[in-house]
N, C-alpha and C positions, 0 to 999 in steps of 0.2 A: 503494501501500499505506499504511496505517494505522501507526502504534507506540502501541502500549499503554500510555499514559501512566500506567496501576499499578501495571504492571512495578516490580519493583524497584529491576532495574540500571537502569531511564531515572530514575528519584526519584532514584537515588545521582547519577547524571550530572548532574543538573539542580543537585543539594546540592555537588556538586564543581565546577561551572559557577559558582555565585551566589560560593562560597569565593573561587575564583578572581579574580574578578573586581573585589571587593577588595581586593587584594593589589598591593603595589607592589614591582614588578621592579627589581632595578637593571642594568638593559641591555636587551636587546631587547622590543620590546612583543609580550603575545598578542595577536593579530588576531582567533581564532577557534579554537573549539572542534567536533568534529562524534560523534557516536558510530558506531562499525562492527560491520561483525560481524551476526550473530545477534539482537541486537540490536536494532540499524539497519533488520531486514527483518522484525522484527515474531515471531520465531522463537524468541526465548531460553526457556528452561526452567530449572529448578532447577541446572541443572551448566553451565549459559552466563556467560563471562565477560565483564567490559565491557569492550570496547577503546574508548579515547578518541584522538580521534586531536585534536592541538593543533597553530597554524600562526603563527608568530612572519613577523614582517616581515625577522629574518634571525636564521640559524640560533646558538641561543643556546650559550658554551661548556658544559662536563661542569657547572662548577661553579651555575651559573645553572639546569639540569635538574635539580639533586639538591635 
């Protein structure tokens, strides 16, 4: 299944990924990000949300997640 790279939510996910790529975290390292839900299945519409999944090398504490 192909993801529509022109979908506004896919574009937003890419922008967020690029911004986070340049952030220095004081703590666990962000290893990867993925898009889930209807956006990842190519079924997103105007009412769909954007589900971003973040993967760290260790689970960050509450302050880091904020």
